[in-house]
N, C-alpha and C positions, 0 to 999 in steps of 0.2 A: 722516663719525667723528662728526658726532651721534648719529647709529646706534648706534654703540661707545659711547662718552658713556655713552648713553643705558642696552647693556648694564653696565657698567661700575657707574650707578651701581646697580641693580634688584640686581647678584652683593654690594654691601658691605651696602646692607640687610638681603636672603639671611644675612649674616653674624651680625651686630647681630642676629640674629633670635632666631636662632640661642643664639647666645653668650646672651640671656637668659637663657635657658637654668640657664645655667653653664658652667664650663671644658671647654675640648673637646680634642680632642688636631686632631690637622690630618688627622687621617683620620677622624675621626667630622665633621668639617668637609662634607669632599671631601666624605662619602658625604649627609650630611646635610642640602647645600647643591643635590646635584646638581647638579658643578662636568660633568659628563662634558658637560650640554646646551649651555654654549655656551665650552666648553676650558679647560688649565694655564696658558695666556695669560691669558686674563680673570680668573679667579683669581684667583692669583699676583695680577697689577692691581690687582686691588680691598685682595687681603689688604695685602695697600704701601701703598697711598691708605692706607685706617684707620689703618697703626698708625703709619703719615706723622701723619696727621693727632691722635695720639694715643687714638683711641677707643679702641684695641683694644691686650693685647700679650701677647707669648707669654712665659713661666713653668716653668722643666722638662719643658721637650714638651706645654704644652695655654697655651691659647691662651683668654686673656678679654678683656670689658668697662674696660674701665678705668673705674672707681667716681670 
């Protein structure tokens, strides 16, 4: 379980870094974080965690950091 949590945390950080340069569509976000290396479940879990924590938001099909 700890191994999975570590990977989720790394993906969350990748998402934060990518969104630091501006809003991205989900497709762009997936491409820039290389989500295929870890799988869709892990990517979705990281995205959901950041959304629940209030760190990111989705508007008009684009994801962005909450300021």
